[in-house]
mmCIF file of the N, C-alpha and C atoms, coordinates in Angstrom:
data_MODEL
# 
_entry.id   MODEL 
# 
loop_
_atom_site.group_PDB 
_atom_site.id 
_atom_site.type_symbol 
_atom_site.label_atom_id 
_atom_site.label_alt_id 
_atom_site.label_comp_id 
_atom_site.label_asym_id 
_atom_site.label_entity_id 
_atom_site.label_seq_id 
_atom_site.pdbx_PDB_ins_code 
_atom_site.Cartn_x 
_atom_site.Cartn_y 
_atom_site.Cartn_z 
_atom_site.occupancy 
_atom_site.B_iso_or_equiv 
_atom_site.pdbx_formal_charge 
_atom_site.auth_seq_id 
_atom_site.auth_comp_id 
_atom_site.auth_asym_id 
_atom_site.auth_atom_id 
_atom_site.pdbx_PDB_model_num 
ATOM 1   N N  . MET A 1 1  ? -158.678 125.505 26.815 1.00 0.00 ? 1  MET A N  1 
ATOM 2   C CA . MET A 1 1  ? -157.555 125.504 26.068 1.00 0.00 ? 1  MET A CA 1 
ATOM 3   C C  . MET A 1 1  ? -156.618 124.433 27.245 1.00 0.00 ? 1  MET A C  1 
ATOM 4   N N  . VAL A 1 2  ? -155.760 123.433 26.473 1.00 0.00 ? 2  VAL A N  1 
ATOM 5   C CA . VAL A 1 2  ? -154.844 122.749 27.551 1.00 0.00 ? 2  VAL A CA 1 
ATOM 6   C C  . VAL A 1 2  ? -153.296 123.457 27.440 1.00 0.00 ? 2  VAL A C  1 
ATOM 7   N N  . ARG A 1 3  ? -152.702 123.825 28.330 1.00 0.00 ? 3  ARG A N  1 
ATOM 8   C CA . ARG A 1 3  ? -151.467 124.273 28.309 1.00 0.00 ? 3  ARG A CA 1 
ATOM 9   C C  . ARG A 1 3  ? -150.720 123.300 28.619 1.00 0.00 ? 3  ARG A C  1 
ATOM 10  N N  . SER A 1 4  ? -149.473 123.190 27.946 1.00 0.00 ? 4  SER A N  1 
ATOM 11  C CA . SER A 1 4  ? -148.390 122.165 28.103 1.00 0.00 ? 4  SER A CA 1 
ATOM 12  C C  . SER A 1 4  ? -147.606 122.724 29.250 1.00 0.00 ? 4  SER A C  1 
ATOM 13  N N  . LYS A 1 5  ? -147.137 121.700 30.249 1.00 0.00 ? 5  LYS A N  1 
ATOM 14  C CA . LYS A 1 5  ? -146.170 122.205 31.268 1.00 0.00 ? 5  LYS A CA 1 
ATOM 15  C C  . LYS A 1 5  ? -144.902 122.725 30.780 1.00 0.00 ? 5  LYS A C  1 
ATOM 16  N N  . GLY A 1 6  ? -144.319 122.359 29.577 1.00 0.00 ? 6  GLY A N  1 
ATOM 17  C CA . GLY A 1 6  ? -142.884 122.994 29.186 1.00 0.00 ? 6  GLY A CA 1 
ATOM 18  C C  . GLY A 1 6  ? -141.898 121.714 29.936 1.00 0.00 ? 6  GLY A C  1 
ATOM 19  N N  . LYS A 1 7  ? -140.778 122.022 29.776 1.00 0.00 ? 7  LYS A N  1 
ATOM 20  C CA . LYS A 1 7  ? -139.547 121.133 30.196 1.00 0.00 ? 7  LYS A CA 1 
ATOM 21  C C  . LYS A 1 7  ? -138.947 121.798 31.511 1.00 0.00 ? 7  LYS A C  1 
ATOM 22  N N  . VAL A 1 8  ? -138.631 121.028 32.340 1.00 0.00 ? 8  VAL A N  1 
ATOM 23  C CA . VAL A 1 8  ? -138.193 121.314 33.952 1.00 0.00 ? 8  VAL A CA 1 
ATOM 24  C C  . VAL A 1 8  ? -136.539 121.348 33.662 1.00 0.00 ? 8  VAL A C  1 
ATOM 25  N N  . LYS A 1 9  ? -136.062 122.326 33.582 1.00 0.00 ? 9  LYS A N  1 
ATOM 26  C CA . LYS A 1 9  ? -134.683 122.576 33.726 1.00 0.00 ? 9  LYS A CA 1 
ATOM 27  C C  . LYS A 1 9  ? -133.845 122.127 35.157 1.00 0.00 ? 9  LYS A C  1 
ATOM 28  N N  . ASP A 1 10 ? -132.900 121.464 35.144 1.00 0.00 ? 10 ASP A N  1 
ATOM 29  C CA . ASP A 1 10 ? -132.466 121.128 36.475 1.00 0.00 ? 10 ASP A CA 1 
ATOM 30  C C  . ASP A 1 10 ? -131.630 122.032 36.743 1.00 0.00 ? 10 ASP A C  1 
ATOM 31  N N  . LYS A 1 11 ? -132.044 122.254 38.063 1.00 0.00 ? 11 LYS A N  1 
ATOM 32  C CA . LYS A 1 11 ? -131.266 123.309 39.065 1.00 0.00 ? 11 LYS A CA 1 
ATOM 33  C C  . LYS A 1 11 ? -129.823 122.936 39.294 1.00 0.00 ? 11 LYS A C  1 
ATOM 34  N N  . ALA A 1 12 ? -129.084 124.049 38.764 1.00 0.00 ? 12 ALA A N  1 
ATOM 35  C CA . ALA A 1 12 ? -127.618 124.006 39.323 1.00 0.00 ? 12 ALA A CA 1 
ATOM 36  C C  . ALA A 1 12 ? -127.004 123.638 40.107 1.00 0.00 ? 12 ALA A C  1 
ATOM 37  N N  . GLN A 1 13 ? -126.210 123.301 40.814 1.00 0.00 ? 13 GLN A N  1 
ATOM 38  C CA . GLN A 1 13 ? -125.654 123.101 42.149 1.00 0.00 ? 13 GLN A CA 1 
ATOM 39  C C  . GLN A 1 13 ? -124.007 123.600 41.972 1.00 0.00 ? 13 GLN A C  1 
ATOM 40  N N  . HIS A 1 14 ? -124.283 124.905 42.062 1.00 0.00 ? 14 HIS A N  1 
ATOM 41  C CA . HIS A 1 14 ? -122.815 125.402 41.973 1.00 0.00 ? 14 HIS A CA 1 
ATOM 42  C C  . HIS A 1 14 ? -122.132 125.689 43.451 1.00 0.00 ? 14 HIS A C  1 
ATOM 43  N N  . ALA A 1 15 ? -120.717 125.705 43.718 1.00 0.00 ? 15 ALA A N  1 
ATOM 44  C CA . ALA A 1 15 ? -120.338 125.993 44.943 1.00 0.00 ? 15 ALA A CA 1 
ATOM 45  C C  . ALA A 1 15 ? -120.466 127.103 45.589 1.00 0.00 ? 15 ALA A C  1 
ATOM 46  N N  . VAL A 1 16 ? -120.452 127.370 46.649 1.00 0.00 ? 16 VAL A N  1 
ATOM 47  C CA . VAL A 1 16 ? -120.305 129.004 47.205 1.00 0.00 ? 16 VAL A CA 1 
ATOM 48  C C  . VAL A 1 16 ? -119.161 128.861 48.159 1.00 0.00 ? 16 VAL A C  1 
ATOM 49  N N  . ILE A 1 17 ? -118.397 128.199 48.335 1.00 0.00 ? 17 ILE A N  1 
ATOM 50  C CA . ILE A 1 17 ? -117.203 128.240 49.098 1.00 0.00 ? 17 ILE A CA 1 
ATOM 51  C C  . ILE A 1 17 ? -116.065 127.484 48.294 1.00 0.00 ? 17 ILE A C  1 
ATOM 52  N N  . LEU A 1 18 ? -115.075 128.617 47.881 1.00 0.00 ? 18 LEU A N  1 
ATOM 53  C CA . LEU A 1 18 ? -114.029 128.306 47.058 1.00 0.00 ? 18 LEU A CA 1 
ATOM 54  C C  . LEU A 1 18 ? -112.832 127.150 47.936 1.00 0.00 ? 18 LEU A C  1 
ATOM 55  N N  . ASP A 1 19 ? -113.026 125.874 47.227 1.00 0.00 ? 19 ASP A N  1 
ATOM 56  C CA . ASP A 1 19 ? -112.166 124.678 47.846 1.00 0.00 ? 19 ASP A CA 1 
ATOM 57  C C  . ASP A 1 19 ? -110.757 124.674 47.003 1.00 0.00 ? 19 ASP A C  1 
ATOM 58  N N  . LYS A 1 20 ? -109.823 124.231 47.531 1.00 0.00 ? 20 LYS A N  1 
ATOM 59  C CA . LYS A 1 20 ? -108.524 124.038 47.411 1.00 0.00 ? 20 LYS A CA 1 
ATOM 60  C C  . LYS A 1 20 ? -108.486 123.570 45.585 1.00 0.00 ? 20 LYS A C  1 
ATOM 61  N N  . THR A 1 21 ? -108.932 122.878 45.358 1.00 0.00 ? 21 THR A N  1 
ATOM 62  C CA . THR A 1 21 ? -109.095 122.307 43.869 1.00 0.00 ? 21 THR A CA 1 
ATOM 63  C C  . THR A 1 21 ? -109.727 123.582 42.619 1.00 0.00 ? 21 THR A C  1 
ATOM 64  N N  . THR A 1 22 ? -110.725 124.091 43.204 1.00 0.00 ? 22 THR A N  1 
ATOM 65  C CA . THR A 1 22 ? -111.457 125.299 42.561 1.00 0.00 ? 22 THR A CA 1 
ATOM 66  C C  . THR A 1 22 ? -110.820 126.265 42.575 1.00 0.00 ? 22 THR A C  1 
ATOM 67  N N  . SER A 1 23 ? -110.018 126.810 43.449 1.00 0.00 ? 23 SER A N  1 
ATOM 68  C CA . SER A 1 23 ? -109.141 127.614 43.580 1.00 0.00 ? 23 SER A CA 1 
ATOM 69  C C  . SER A 1 23 ? -107.714 127.629 42.442 1.00 0.00 ? 23 SER A C  1 
ATOM 70  N N  . ASP A 1 24 ? -107.169 126.031 42.321 1.00 0.00 ? 24 ASP A N  1 
ATOM 71  C CA . ASP A 1 24 ? -105.954 125.923 41.898 1.00 0.00 ? 24 ASP A CA 1 
ATOM 72  C C  . ASP A 1 24 ? -106.298 125.893 40.364 1.00 0.00 ? 24 ASP A C  1 
ATOM 73  N N  . LYS A 1 25 ? -107.606 125.537 40.070 1.00 0.00 ? 25 LYS A N  1 
ATOM 74  C CA . LYS A 1 25 ? -108.120 125.736 38.971 1.00 0.00 ? 25 LYS A CA 1 
ATOM 75  C C  . LYS A 1 25 ? -108.323 126.819 38.335 1.00 0.00 ? 25 LYS A C  1 
ATOM 76  N N  . LEU A 1 26 ? -108.862 127.774 39.344 1.00 0.00 ? 26 LEU A N  1 
ATOM 77  C CA . LEU A 1 26 ? -109.189 129.215 38.840 1.00 0.00 ? 26 LEU A CA 1 
ATOM 78  C C  . LEU A 1 26 ? -107.918 130.211 38.323 1.00 0.00 ? 26 LEU A C  1 
ATOM 79  N N  . TYR A 1 27 ? -106.754 129.888 39.423 1.00 0.00 ? 27 TYR A N  1 
ATOM 80  C CA . TYR A 1 27 ? -105.286 130.723 39.232 1.00 0.00 ? 27 TYR A CA 1 
ATOM 81  C C  . TYR A 1 27 ? -104.841 130.241 38.324 1.00 0.00 ? 27 TYR A C  1 
ATOM 82  N N  . LYS A 1 28 ? -104.826 128.716 37.456 1.00 0.00 ? 28 LYS A N  1 
ATOM 83  C CA . LYS A 1 28 ? -104.128 128.377 36.694 1.00 0.00 ? 28 LYS A CA 1 
ATOM 84  C C  . LYS A 1 28 ? -104.741 128.683 35.214 1.00 0.00 ? 28 LYS A C  1 
ATOM 85  N N  . ASP A 1 29 ? -106.126 128.609 35.196 1.00 0.00 ? 29 ASP A N  1 
ATOM 86  C CA . ASP A 1 29 ? -106.977 128.491 33.672 1.00 0.00 ? 29 ASP A CA 1 
ATOM 87  C C  . ASP A 1 29 ? -107.526 130.086 33.504 1.00 0.00 ? 29 ASP A C  1 
ATOM 88  N N  . VAL A 1 30 ? -107.600 130.650 34.521 1.00 0.00 ? 30 VAL A N  1 
ATOM 89  C CA . VAL A 1 30 ? -107.841 132.321 34.044 1.00 0.00 ? 30 VAL A CA 1 
ATOM 90  C C  . VAL A 1 30 ? -107.048 132.965 33.144 1.00 0.00 ? 30 VAL A C  1 
ATOM 91  N N  . GLN A 1 31 ? -105.646 132.511 33.653 1.00 0.00 ? 31 GLN A N  1 
ATOM 92  C CA . GLN A 1 31 ? -104.380 133.366 32.535 1.00 0.00 ? 31 GLN A CA 1 
ATOM 93  C C  . GLN A 1 31 ? -104.711 132.924 31.271 1.00 0.00 ? 31 GLN A C  1 
ATOM 94  N N  . SER A 1 32 ? -105.493 131.928 30.951 1.00 0.00 ? 32 SER A N  1 
ATOM 95  C CA . SER A 1 32 ? -105.449 131.719 29.378 1.00 0.00 ? 32 SER A CA 1 
ATOM 96  C C  . SER A 1 32 ? -106.863 131.862 28.508 1.00 0.00 ? 32 SER A C  1 
ATOM 97  N N  . TYR A 1 33 ? -107.516 132.743 29.599 1.00 0.00 ? 33 TYR A N  1 
ATOM 98  C CA . TYR A 1 33 ? -108.877 132.821 29.120 1.00 0.00 ? 33 TYR A CA 1 
ATOM 99  C C  . TYR A 1 33 ? -108.886 134.441 28.357 1.00 0.00 ? 33 TYR A C  1 
ATOM 100 N N  . ARG A 1 34 ? -109.274 134.826 27.091 1.00 0.00 ? 34 ARG A N  1 
ATOM 101 C CA . ARG A 1 34 ? -109.297 136.026 26.905 1.00 0.00 ? 34 ARG A CA 1 
ATOM 102 C C  . ARG A 1 34 ? -110.188 136.933 27.152 1.00 0.00 ? 34 ARG A C  1 
ATOM 103 N N  . LEU A 1 35 ? -111.453 136.786 27.514 1.00 0.00 ? 35 LEU A N  1 
ATOM 104 C CA . LEU A 1 35 ? -112.490 136.979 27.764 1.00 0.00 ? 35 LEU A CA 1 
ATOM 105 C C  . LEU A 1 35 ? -112.955 137.009 29.413 1.00 0.00 ? 35 LEU A C  1 
ATOM 106 N N  . VAL A 1 36 ? -112.623 137.552 30.556 1.00 0.00 ? 36 VAL A N  1 
ATOM 107 C CA . VAL A 1 36 ? -113.258 136.945 31.674 1.00 0.00 ? 36 VAL A CA 1 
ATOM 108 C C  . VAL A 1 36 ? -114.334 137.929 31.999 1.00 0.00 ? 36 VAL A C  1 
ATOM 109 N N  . THR A 1 37 ? -115.429 137.409 32.746 1.00 0.00 ? 37 THR A N  1 
ATOM 110 C CA . THR A 1 37 ? -116.502 137.847 33.291 1.00 0.00 ? 37 THR A CA 1 
ATOM 111 C C  . THR A 1 37 ? -117.144 136.786 34.495 1.00 0.00 ? 37 THR A C  1 
ATOM 112 N N  . VAL A 1 38 ? -118.424 137.700 35.066 1.00 0.00 ? 38 VAL A N  1 
ATOM 113 C CA . VAL A 1 38 ? -118.837 136.680 36.086 1.00 0.00 ? 38 VAL A CA 1 
ATOM 114 C C  . VAL A 1 38 ? -119.346 135.048 35.507 1.00 0.00 ? 38 VAL A C  1 
ATOM 115 N N  . ALA A 1 39 ? -120.241 135.750 34.311 1.00 0.00 ? 39 ALA A N  1 
ATOM 116 C CA . ALA A 1 39 ? -120.585 134.272 33.987 1.00 0.00 ? 39 ALA A CA 1 
ATOM 117 C C  . ALA A 1 39 ? -119.585 133.258 32.923 1.00 0.00 ? 39 ALA A C  1 
ATOM 118 N N  . VAL A 1 40 ? -118.448 133.797 32.430 1.00 0.00 ? 40 VAL A N  1 
ATOM 119 C CA . VAL A 1 40 ? -117.611 132.859 32.164 1.00 0.00 ? 40 VAL A CA 1 
ATOM 120 C C  . VAL A 1 40 ? -116.994 132.251 33.551 1.00 0.00 ? 40 VAL A C  1 
ATOM 121 N N  . LEU A 1 41 ? -116.751 132.406 34.263 1.00 0.00 ? 41 LEU A N  1 
ATOM 122 C CA . LEU A 1 41 ? -116.381 131.882 35.669 1.00 0.00 ? 41 LEU A CA 1 
ATOM 123 C C  . LEU A 1 41 ? -117.339 130.842 36.197 1.00 0.00 ? 41 LEU A C  1 
ATOM 124 N N  . VAL A 1 42 ? -118.457 131.332 36.146 1.00 0.00 ? 42 VAL A N  1 
ATOM 125 C CA . VAL A 1 42 ? -120.176 130.715 37.078 1.00 0.00 ? 42 VAL A CA 1 
ATOM 126 C C  . VAL A 1 42 ? -119.942 129.349 35.875 1.00 0.00 ? 42 VAL A C  1 
ATOM 127 N N  . ASP A 1 43 ? -119.837 129.717 34.630 1.00 0.00 ? 43 ASP A N  1 
ATOM 128 C CA . ASP A 1 43 ? -119.993 128.560 33.750 1.00 0.00 ? 43 ASP A CA 1 
ATOM 129 C C  . ASP A 1 43 ? -119.046 127.425 33.533 1.00 0.00 ? 43 ASP A C  1 
ATOM 130 N N  . ARG A 1 44 ? -117.677 127.944 34.089 1.00 0.00 ? 44 ARG A N  1 
ATOM 131 C CA . ARG A 1 44 ? -116.742 126.854 33.746 1.00 0.00 ? 44 ARG A CA 1 
ATOM 132 C C  . ARG A 1 44 ? -116.162 126.515 35.284 1.00 0.00 ? 44 ARG A C  1 
ATOM 133 N N  . LEU A 1 45 ? -116.231 127.461 36.338 1.00 0.00 ? 45 LEU A N  1 
ATOM 134 C CA . LEU A 1 45 ? -115.997 126.260 37.183 1.00 0.00 ? 45 LEU A CA 1 
ATOM 135 C C  . LEU A 1 45 ? -116.789 126.328 38.284 1.00 0.00 ? 45 LEU A C  1 
ATOM 136 N N  . LYS A 1 46 ? -118.105 126.302 37.367 1.00 0.00 ? 46 LYS A N  1 
ATOM 137 C CA . LYS A 1 46 ? -119.121 126.062 38.403 1.00 0.00 ? 46 LYS A CA 1 
ATOM 138 C C  . LYS A 1 46 ? -119.349 126.446 40.429 1.00 0.00 ? 46 LYS A C  1 
ATOM 139 N N  . ILE A 1 47 ? -119.209 127.735 39.779 1.00 0.00 ? 47 ILE A N  1 
ATOM 140 C CA . ILE A 1 47 ? -119.135 128.405 41.548 1.00 0.00 ? 47 ILE A CA 1 
ATOM 141 C C  . ILE A 1 47 ? -120.394 129.287 41.319 1.00 0.00 ? 47 ILE A C  1 
ATOM 142 N N  . ASN A 1 48 ? -120.751 130.146 42.109 1.00 0.00 ? 48 ASN A N  1 
ATOM 143 C CA . ASN A 1 48 ? -121.997 131.047 42.264 1.00 0.00 ? 48 ASN A CA 1 
ATOM 144 C C  . ASN A 1 48 ? -121.672 132.324 41.669 1.00 0.00 ? 48 ASN A C  1 
ATOM 145 N N  . GLY A 1 49 ? -122.324 133.354 41.263 1.00 0.00 ? 49 GLY A N  1 
ATOM 146 C CA . GLY A 1 49 ? -122.272 134.530 41.088 1.00 0.00 ? 49 GLY A CA 1 
ATOM 147 C C  . GLY A 1 49 ? -121.538 135.537 42.057 1.00 0.00 ? 49 GLY A C  1 
ATOM 148 N N  . SER A 1 50 ? -121.852 135.477 43.416 1.00 0.00 ? 50 SER A N  1 
ATOM 149 C CA . SER A 1 50 ? -121.298 136.451 44.142 1.00 0.00 ? 50 SER A CA 1 
ATOM 150 C C  . SER A 1 50 ? -119.730 135.938 44.525 1.00 0.00 ? 50 SER A C  1 
ATOM 151 N N  . LEU A 1 51 ? -119.364 134.733 44.695 1.00 0.00 ? 51 LEU A N  1 
ATOM 152 C CA . LEU A 1 51 ? -118.271 133.997 44.575 1.00 0.00 ? 51 LEU A CA 1 
ATOM 153 C C  . LEU A 1 51 ? -117.550 134.603 43.155 1.00 0.00 ? 51 LEU A C  1 
ATOM 154 N N  . ALA A 1 52 ? -117.913 134.579 42.285 1.00 0.00 ? 52 ALA A N  1 
ATOM 155 C CA . ALA A 1 52 ? -117.107 134.749 40.861 1.00 0.00 ? 52 ALA A CA 1 
ATOM 156 C C  . ALA A 1 52 ? -116.731 136.373 41.286 1.00 0.00 ? 52 ALA A C  1 
ATOM 157 N N  . ARG A 1 53 ? -117.794 136.994 41.715 1.00 0.00 ? 53 ARG A N  1 
ATOM 158 C CA . ARG A 1 53 ? -117.445 138.918 41.555 1.00 0.00 ? 53 ARG A CA 1 
ATOM 159 C C  . ARG A 1 53 ? -116.501 138.671 42.432 1.00 0.00 ? 53 ARG A C  1 
ATOM 160 N N  . LYS A 1 54 ? -116.333 137.718 43.750 1.00 0.00 ? 54 LYS A N  1 
ATOM 161 C CA . LYS A 1 54 ? -115.279 138.335 45.034 1.00 0.00 ? 54 LYS A CA 1 
ATOM 162 C C  . LYS A 1 54 ? -114.012 137.755 44.308 1.00 0.00 ? 54 LYS A C  1 
ATOM 163 N N  . CYS A 1 55 ? -113.727 136.602 43.367 1.00 0.00 ? 55 CYS A N  1 
ATOM 164 C CA . CYS A 1 55 ? -112.590 136.090 42.660 1.00 0.00 ? 55 CYS A CA 1 
ATOM 165 C C  . CYS A 1 55 ? -112.350 136.916 41.417 1.00 0.00 ? 55 CYS A C  1 
ATOM 166 N N  . LEU A 1 56 ? -112.745 137.396 40.890 1.00 0.00 ? 56 LEU A N  1 
ATOM 167 C CA . LEU A 1 56 ? -112.702 138.606 39.789 1.00 0.00 ? 56 LEU A CA 1 
ATOM 168 C C  . LEU A 1 56 ? -111.816 139.820 40.692 1.00 0.00 ? 56 LEU A C  1 
ATOM 169 N N  . SER A 1 57 ? -112.243 140.376 41.560 1.00 0.00 ? 57 SER A N  1 
ATOM 170 C CA . SER A 1 57 ? -111.795 141.570 42.537 1.00 0.00 ? 57 SER A CA 1 
ATOM 171 C C  . SER A 1 57 ? -109.921 141.116 42.906 1.00 0.00 ? 57 SER A C  1 
ATOM 172 N N  . ASP A 1 58 ? -110.486 139.713 43.341 1.00 0.00 ? 58 ASP A N  1 
ATOM 173 C CA . ASP A 1 58 ? -108.932 139.341 43.947 1.00 0.00 ? 58 ASP A CA 1 
ATOM 174 C C  . ASP A 1 58 ? -107.829 138.687 42.928 1.00 0.00 ? 58 ASP A C  1 
ATOM 175 N N  . LEU A 1 59 ? -108.332 138.533 41.671 1.00 0.00 ? 59 LEU A N  1 
ATOM 176 C CA . LEU A 1 59 ? -107.591 138.370 40.664 1.00 0.00 ? 59 LEU A CA 1 
ATOM 177 C C  . LEU A 1 59 ? -107.051 139.563 40.031 1.00 0.00 ? 59 LEU A C  1 
ATOM 178 N N  . GLU A 1 60 ? -107.749 140.548 40.135 1.00 0.00 ? 60 GLU A N  1 
ATOM 179 C CA . GLU A 1 60 ? -107.529 142.154 39.284 1.00 0.00 ? 60 GLU A CA 1 
ATOM 180 C C  . GLU A 1 60 ? -106.409 142.466 40.542 1.00 0.00 ? 60 GLU A C  1 
ATOM 181 N N  . GLU A 1 61 ? -106.554 142.455 41.668 1.00 0.00 ? 61 GLU A N  1 
ATOM 182 C CA . GLU A 1 61 ? -105.464 142.972 43.192 1.00 0.00 ? 61 GLU A CA 1 
ATOM 183 C C  . GLU A 1 61 ? -104.242 141.933 42.683 1.00 0.00 ? 61 GLU A C  1 
ATOM 184 N N  . LYS A 1 62 ? -104.296 140.938 42.222 1.00 0.00 ? 62 LYS A N  1 
ATOM 185 C CA . LYS A 1 62 ? -103.057 140.138 42.302 1.00 0.00 ? 62 LYS A CA 1 
ATOM 186 C C  . LYS A 1 62 ? -102.081 140.516 40.626 1.00 0.00 ? 62 LYS A C  1 
ATOM 187 N N  . GLY A 1 63 ? -103.177 141.280 39.973 1.00 0.00 ? 63 GLY A N  1 
ATOM 188 C CA . GLY A 1 63 ? -102.273 141.418 38.710 1.00 0.00 ? 63 GLY A CA 1 
ATOM 189 C C  . GLY A 1 63 ? -102.524 140.360 37.827 1.00 0.00 ? 63 GLY A C  1 
ATOM 190 N N  . ILE A 1 64 ? -103.474 139.643 37.887 1.00 0.00 ? 64 ILE A N  1 
ATOM 191 C CA . ILE A 1 64 ? -103.648 138.188 37.002 1.00 0.00 ? 64 ILE A CA 1 
ATOM 192 C C  . ILE A 1 64 ? -104.565 138.840 35.493 1.00 0.00 ? 64 ILE A C  1 
ATOM 193 N N  . ILE A 1 65 ? -105.265 139.698 36.020 1.00 0.00 ? 65 ILE A N  1 
ATOM 194 C CA . ILE A 1 65 ? -106.456 140.275 35.166 1.00 0.00 ? 65 ILE A CA 1 
ATOM 195 C C  . ILE A 1 65 ? -106.438 141.677 35.054 1.00 0.00 ? 65 ILE A C  1 
ATOM 196 N N  . LYS A 1 66 ? -106.619 142.468 34.282 1.00 0.00 ? 66 LYS A N  1 
ATOM 197 C CA . LYS A 1 66 ? -106.750 143.811 34.060 1.00 0.00 ? 66 LYS A CA 1 
ATOM 198 C C  . LYS A 1 66 ? -108.216 143.932 33.451 1.00 0.00 ? 66 LYS A C  1 
ATOM 199 N N  . PRO A 1 67 ? -108.757 145.080 33.719 1.00 0.00 ? 67 PRO A N  1 
ATOM 200 C CA . PRO A 1 67 ? -110.067 145.551 33.552 1.00 0.00 ? 67 PRO A CA 1 
ATOM 201 C C  . PRO A 1 67 ? -110.071 146.046 31.845 1.00 0.00 ? 67 PRO A C  1 
ATOM 202 N N  . VAL A 1 68 ? -111.436 146.197 31.245 1.00 0.00 ? 68 VAL A N  1 
ATOM 203 C CA . VAL A 1 68 ? -111.851 146.512 29.857 1.00 0.00 ? 68 VAL A CA 1 
ATOM 204 C C  . VAL A 1 68 ? -112.688 147.176 29.935 1.00 0.00 ? 68 VAL A C  1 
ATOM 205 N N  . VAL A 1 69 ? -113.600 146.857 30.540 1.00 0.00 ? 69 VAL A N  1 
ATOM 206 C CA . VAL A 1 69 ? -114.787 147.873 30.912 1.00 0.00 ? 69 VAL A CA 1 
ATOM 207 C C  . VAL A 1 69 ? -115.296 147.592 32.341 1.00 0.00 ? 69 VAL A C  1 
ATOM 208 N N  . GLN A 1 70 ? -115.520 148.602 33.025 1.00 0.00 ? 70 GLN A N  1 
ATOM 209 C CA . GLN A 1 70 ? -116.237 148.581 34.376 1.00 0.00 ? 70 GLN A CA 1 
ATOM 210 C C  . GLN A 1 70 ? -117.091 149.375 34.265 1.00 0.00 ? 70 GLN A C  1 
ATOM 211 N N  . HIS A 1 71 ? -118.414 148.737 34.309 1.00 0.00 ? 71 HIS A N  1 
ATOM 212 C CA . HIS A 1 71 ? -119.780 149.161 35.023 1.00 0.00 ? 71 HIS A CA 1 
ATOM 213 C C  . HIS A 1 71 ? -120.219 148.789 35.870 1.00 0.00 ? 71 HIS A C  1 
ATOM 214 N N  . SER A 1 72 ? -121.432 149.407 36.546 1.00 0.00 ? 72 SER A N  1 
ATOM 215 C CA . SER A 1 72 ? -121.713 148.910 37.612 1.00 0.00 ? 72 SER A CA 1 
ATOM 216 C C  . SER A 1 72 ? -122.273 147.924 37.702 1.00 0.00 ? 72 SER A C  1 
ATOM 217 N N  . LYS A 1 73 ? -123.137 147.251 36.732 1.00 0.00 ? 73 LYS A N  1 
ATOM 218 C CA . LYS A 1 73 ? -123.866 146.095 36.094 1.00 0.00 ? 73 LYS A CA 1 
ATOM 219 C C  . LYS A 1 73 ? -122.786 144.848 35.568 1.00 0.00 ? 73 LYS A C  1 
ATOM 220 N N  . MET A 1 74 ? -121.720 145.367 35.270 1.00 0.00 ? 74 MET A N  1 
ATOM 221 C CA . MET A 1 74 ? -120.912 144.448 34.163 1.00 0.00 ? 74 MET A CA 1 
ATOM 222 C C  . MET A 1 74 ? -119.530 144.915 34.001 1.00 0.00 ? 74 MET A C  1 
ATOM 223 N N  . LYS A 1 75 ? -118.627 143.971 34.681 1.00 0.00 ? 75 LYS A N  1 
ATOM 224 C CA . LYS A 1 75 ? -117.155 144.284 34.711 1.00 0.00 ? 75 LYS A CA 1 
ATOM 225 C C  . LYS A 1 75 ? -116.627 143.220 33.596 1.00 0.00 ? 75 LYS A C  1 
ATOM 226 N N  . ILE A 1 76 ? -116.026 143.575 32.934 1.00 0.00 ? 76 ILE A N  1 
ATOM 227 C CA . ILE A 1 76 ? -115.198 142.609 31.663 1.00 0.00 ? 76 ILE A CA 1 
ATOM 228 C C  . ILE A 1 76 ? -113.870 142.748 31.757 1.00 0.00 ? 76 ILE A C  1 
ATOM 229 N N  . TYR A 1 77 ? -113.075 141.929 32.004 1.00 0.00 ? 77 TYR A N  1 
ATOM 230 C CA . TYR A 1 77 ? -111.428 141.808 32.126 1.00 0.00 ? 77 TYR A CA 1 
ATOM 231 C C  . TYR A 1 77 ? -111.110 141.240 31.229 1.00 0.00 ? 77 TYR A C  1 
ATOM 232 N N  . THR A 1 78 ? -109.756 141.284 31.130 1.00 0.00 ? 78 THR A N  1 
ATOM 233 C CA . THR A 1 78 ? -108.846 140.206 29.792 1.00 0.00 ? 78 THR A CA 1 
ATOM 234 C C  . THR A 1 78 ? -107.555 139.885 30.753 1.00 0.00 ? 78 THR A C  1 
ATOM 235 N N  . ARG A 1 79 ? -107.041 138.685 30.409 1.00 0.00 ? 79 ARG A N  1 
ATOM 236 C CA . ARG A 1 79 ? -105.374 138.547 30.853 1.00 0.00 ? 79 ARG A CA 1 
ATOM 237 C C  . ARG A 1 79 ? -104.503 139.870 31.157 1.00 0.00 ? 79 ARG A C  1 
ATOM 238 N N  . ALA A 1 80 ? -103.843 139.715 32.100 1.00 0.00 ? 80 ALA A N  1 
ATOM 239 C CA . ALA A 1 80 ? -102.848 140.528 31.685 1.00 0.00 ? 80 ALA A CA 1 
ATOM 240 C C  . ALA A 1 80 ? -101.419 139.904 31.195 1.00 0.00 ? 80 ALA A C  1 
ATOM 241 N N  . VAL A 1 81 ? -101.254 140.604 30.535 1.00 0.00 ? 81 VAL A N  1 
ATOM 242 C CA . VAL A 1 81 ? -100.151 140.136 29.280 1.00 0.00 ? 81 VAL A CA 1 
ATOM 243 C C  . VAL A 1 81 ? -99.031  141.386 29.398 1.00 0.00 ? 81 VAL A C  1 
ATOM 244 N N  . GLY A 1 82 ? -97.707  140.836 29.989 1.00 0.00 ? 82 GLY A N  1 
ATOM 245 C CA . GLY A 1 82 ? -96.350  141.342 29.862 1.00 0.00 ? 82 GLY A CA 1 
ATOM 246 C C  . GLY A 1 82 ? -96.343  142.432 31.201 1.00 0.00 ? 82 GLY A C  1 
ATOM 247 N N  . GLY A 1 83 ? -96.014  143.424 31.284 1.00 0.00 ? 83 GLY A N  1 
ATOM 248 C CA . GLY A 1 83 ? -95.654  144.512 31.888 1.00 0.00 ? 83 GLY A CA 1 
ATOM 249 C C  . GLY A 1 83 ? -96.723  145.201 32.384 1.00 0.00 ? 83 GLY A C  1 
ATOM 250 N N  . THR A 1 84 ? -96.770  146.696 33.060 1.00 0.00 ? 84 THR A N  1 
ATOM 251 C CA . THR A 1 84 ? -97.826  147.610 33.104 1.00 0.00 ? 84 THR A CA 1 
ATOM 252 C C  . THR A 1 84 ? -97.846  148.528 32.294 1.00 0.00 ? 84 THR A C  1 
ATOM 253 N N  . ASP A 1 85 ? -98.866  149.201 32.115 1.00 0.00 ? 85 ASP A N  1 
ATOM 254 C CA . ASP A 1 85 ? -99.057  149.744 30.810 1.00 0.00 ? 85 ASP A CA 1 
ATOM 255 C C  . ASP A 1 85 ? -98.228  151.288 31.448 1.00 0.00 ? 85 ASP A C  1 
# 
């Protein structure tokens, strides 16, 4: 039986270091996102997962986003609107 080789997916070239332009885009754009997860940052900013996790913790520390669900595997955030609860 002959097997097809399948389609070859292009390897993603995501940034591993946060440069000035990506950092500016992060702080400006995240405030408009309703749902913020690691996957959202990886997809929209083209950064790798470990960098996205560090960005999320930094954004939470600065009060730009607030946690909705904090699980060991998946953290879900939303934008911080108005004052504190």
